[in-house]
C-alpha positions in Angstrom: -12.7 4.1 -25.1 -15.5 3.3 -22.6 -18.8 2.8 -24.2 -21.7 2.6 -21.7 -24.0 1.0 -24.4 -21.8 -2.1 -24.4 -22.2 -2.8 -20.8 -24.3 -6.0 -20.2 -26.6 -5.3 -17.2 -28.3 -8.3 -15.8 -32.0 -9.1 -15.7 -32.4 -6.6 -12.8 -30.6 -3.9 -14.7 -27.4 -4.2 -12.6 -23.7 -4.8 -13.1 -21.2 -5.7 -10.3 -18.5 -3.2 -9.6 -15.2 -3.9 -7.9 -13.7 -0.8 -6.3 -10.0 -0.7 -5.8 -7.7 1.8 -4.1 -5.6 3.4 -6.8 -2.7 4.1 -4.5 -2.4 0.9 -2.6 -4.1 -1.6 -4.9 -6.3 -2.9 -2.2 -9.8 -4.0 -3.0 -12.3 -1.7 -1.1 -15.7 -3.1 -1.9 -18.0 -4.9 -4.2 -21.1 -2.9 -5.1 -23.6 -2.7 -7.9 -24.5 -0.1 -10.5 -27.4 0.4 -12.8 -27.2 2.5 -15.9 -28.2 5.7 -14.1 -25.6 5.3 -11.3 -23.0 4.5 -13.9 -23.9 7.7 -15.9 -23.6 9.7 -12.7 -20.3 8.2 -11.9 -19.0 9.0 -15.4 -20.3 12.6 -15.2 -19.3 13.4 -11.6 -16.1 11.3 -11.5 -17.3 10.1 -8.1 -18.6 6.6 -7.4 -22.3 6.2 -7.4 -24.0 2.8 -6.8 -27.5 1.3 -6.7 -28.4 -0.1 -3.3 -30.2 -3.4 -3.8 -31.6 -3.4 -0.2 -32.9 0.2 -0.3 -33.8 0.1 -3.9 -32.3 3.6 -4.5 -29.1 5.3 -5.8 -26.4 6.3 -3.4 -23.5 8.6 -4.1 -20.6 7.3 -2.0 -19.7 9.9 0.6 -22.8 12.1 0.2 -23.6 11.6 3.8 -20.3 10.5 5.4 -18.0 12.7 3.4 -16.0 9.7 2.4 -16.1 10.4 -1.4 -14.3 8.1 -3.9 -12.7 10.1 -6.7 -12.6 7.9 -9.8 -9.2 7.6 -11.5 -10.2 4.9 -14.0 -13.2 2.7 -14.9 -13.0 -0.4 -17.1 -15.1 -3.3 -18.1 -14.0 -7.0 -18.1 -13.7 -9.1 -21.2 -17.4 -9.9 -21.3 -18.5 -6.3 -20.4 -20.6 -7.7 -17.5 -18.4 -6.5 -14.6 -16.7 -3.2 -13.8 -13.4 -2.3 -12.1 -13.2 1.2 -10.7 -9.9 2.6 -9.3 -10.3 5.4 -6.8 -8.7 7.9 -4.6 -10.8 7.9 -1.5 -11.4 10.6 1.1 -11.9 8.3 4.0 -13.2 4.8 4.9 -14.8 2.7 2.2 -16.8 0.5 4.7 -19.9 1.7 6.5 -18.3 0.2 9.7 -15.5 2.9 9.4 -12.9 0.4 8.0 -10.5 1.1 5.2 -12.0 -1.7 3.2 -15.1 -3.8 3.4 -12.7 -6.8 3.3 -11.4 -6.3 6.8 -9.9 -9.7 7.6 -12.8 -10.8 10.0 -13.3 -13.9 7.9 -10.1 -14.9 6.1 -7.9 -17.9 5.4 -4.5 -17.9 3.8 -2.5 -20.8 2.3 1.0 -19.6 2.9 2.6 -22.5 1.0 1.1 -21.1 -2.2 2.2 -17.5 -1.7 5.0 -16.4 -3.9 5.7 -12.7 -3.9 7.0 -11.4 -7.2 9.3 -8.4 -7.8 10.1 -6.3 -10.8 13.7 -6.3 -12.0 15.5 -3.0 -12.7 18.7 -2.3 -14.6 21.6 -0.1 -13.2 19.8 3.0 -14.5 16.7 2.1 -12.4 14.7 1.3 -15.5 12.3 -1.7 -15.4 13.7 -4.5 -17.6 10.4 -6.3 -18.0 11.7 -9.2 -16.1 9.7 -10.5 -13.0 11.2 -12.8 -10.5 10.2 -14.4 -7.2 11.4 -12.4 -4.2 14.4 -14.0 -2.7 15.9 -14.8 -6.1 19.7 -14.4 -6.4 20.2 -11.4 -8.7 23.0 -11.2 -11.2 25.2 -8.4 -12.2 23.1 -5.5 -13.5 19.8 -6.8 -11.9 18.2 -4.8 -9.0 15.1 -4.9 -7.0 13.3 -2.0 -5.2 13.0 -1.4 -1.4 11.1 1.3 0.3 11.3 2.7 3.8 9.1 5.2 5.8 10.2 7.7 8.4 7.0 8.4 10.3 7.7 11.4 12.5 5.4 12.5 15.4 4.7 16.0 16.7 7.8 15.8 19.0 10.3 15.0 16.2 10.6 11.3 17.1 10.2 8.6 14.5 8.4 5.2 14.7 10.7 2.3 15.1 9.5 -1.3 14.9 11.2 -4.5 16.1 11.3 -7.5 13.7 9.6 -10.8 14.6 11.9 -13.3 16.3 11.2 -15.9 13.6 12.5 -13.9 10.8 15.1 -15.7 8.7 17.3 -12.6 8.6 18.0 -10.0 11.3 15.4 -11.5 13.7 14.7 -9.2 16.7 16.5 -6.2 15.1 15.0 -2.8 15.0 14.0 -0.9 11.8 11.6 1.5 10.4 8.5 0.4 8.4 9.2 -0.7 4.8 10.0 -3.6 2.6 10.2 -4.6 -1.0 8.0 -3.3 -3.8 5.9 -6.0 -5.4 5.7 -6.5 -9.2 3.6 -3.8 -10.7 3.9 -1.4 -7.7 5.5 2.0 -8.0 7.6 3.3 -5.1 4.9 5.4 -3.4 2.3 2.7 -3.6 4.7 0.2 -2.1 5.6 2.4 0.9 1.9 3.1 1.7 1.1 -0.6 1.5 4.1 -1.5 3.8 3.0 1.1 6.3 -0.5 -0.4 6.5 0.7 -3.9 6.7 3.2 -3.4 9.4 1.5 -0.7 11.5 -2.2 -0.6 10.5 -1.8 3.1 9.8 -3.7 4.2 6.7 -2.2 7.5 5.5 -2.8 7.1 1.8 -4.4 10.6 1.5 -1.3 12.2 3.0 1.6 12.9 0.6 4.9 11.5 1.8 8.1 13.2 0.6 10.8 11.2 -1.0 13.9 12.5 0.8 16.7 10.0 0.0 17.5 7.2 -2.5 20.5 5.0 -2.8 21.8 1.9 -4.5 23.4 -1.3 -3.0 25.3 -3.7 -5.1 26.6 -7.0 -3.9 27.1 -9.2 -6.8 28.7 -11.9 -4.7 25.6 -12.5 -2.7 23.2 -11.3 -5.4 21.9 -8.7 -3.0 21.4 -5.8 -5.4 18.8 -3.2 -4.8 17.6 0.4 -4.9 16.0 2.0 -1.8 13.7 5.0 -1.5 13.2 6.6 1.9 10.0 8.6 2.4 9.2 11.1 5.2 5.7 11.5 6.7 5.2 14.1 9.5 2.3 14.3 12.0 -0.2 12.7 9.6 -1.3 9.8 11.9 -3.0 9.1 15.2 -0.8 7.0 17.5 -3.8 5.3 19.0 -4.5 3.9 15.5 -1.2 1.9 15.4 -2.0 -1.8 15.2 1.2 -3.7 14.5 1.1 -7.0 12.5 2.3 -9.7 15.1 3.7 -11.8 12.2 6.0 -9.0 11.3 6.5 -6.8 14.4 6.8 -7.7 18.1 7.4 -4.2 19.5 7.4 -0.5 18.5 8.4 2.8 20.0 9.1 6.4 19.0 12.7 7.3 19.1 15.1 10.1 18.5 18.6 9.7 17.0 20.2 8.9 20.4 17.6 6.2 21.0 18.3 4.7 17.6 22.1 4.5 18.4 21.3 2.8 21.6 19.0 0.2 20.0 21.7 -0.3 17.3 24.2 -1.3 20.0 21.8 -3.5 21.9 19.8 -5.3 19.3 20.8 -3.9 15.9 19.1 -1.2 13.8 18.8 -2.0 10.1 19.8 0.7 7.6 20.9 2.8 10.6 23.5 4.9 8.7 21.3 5.4 5.7 18.4 6.5 7.9 20.7 9.0 9.7 21.7 10.4 6.3 18.1 10.7 5.3 17.2 12.5 8.5 20.0 14.9 7.9 18.2 16.0 4.7 15.1 17.2 6.6 
């Protein structure tokens, strides 16, 4: 139960508010609320902040149309900071970027990065076990992968070529996708993977889950479920910005092109993608 009377506003009557994308989990901005703006947020179910520079309230999206629809709002353990999860209508940043945290000033320590995954049983139910990605999975243990068929207005789909320094299938062609992280559902995972690999933010467009399958290889410990989603004509090709750490080339292909690429450099999940396309 959220109790506004328990929120500890600072000496200026403000409380910091972290805004997070409900679908992708990405942090969008850090803003401030006073009691009045928090009351408006709770009433309208739209984020409303207090501008410290302009000394006034501002309802996010009132001018730009980029409203943020509140899904949940919670306080931290000391009740002196807020976390708001939202579904957004557009850019969160005044510069037009998806997030105010846009990588312009960033450093990563790759040696400390360990991606964790949820473990599922053979009925695709989470077991509660969480392991580092790359762990050898035993019998009855599965992880979750997601793939995205991004179809343009001509019926061609976006294919990307894997970086040449990948440990597995370097230089092969594929469609955007990857493993779901711990705590992610299938849809959130596919939207994140699309953004990370192609720069395309299509969170407000509903993709359709068109095909799922299970792979079991107990000898190698390569056990997984795969969900394949379909998105049609919901992106601007000029907005594609591939991540050079993941992708070295991309193109839009039809099934004949895919077969050619499979013969020349390899095309991951080729047969499964064709099966999925046959369901459209």
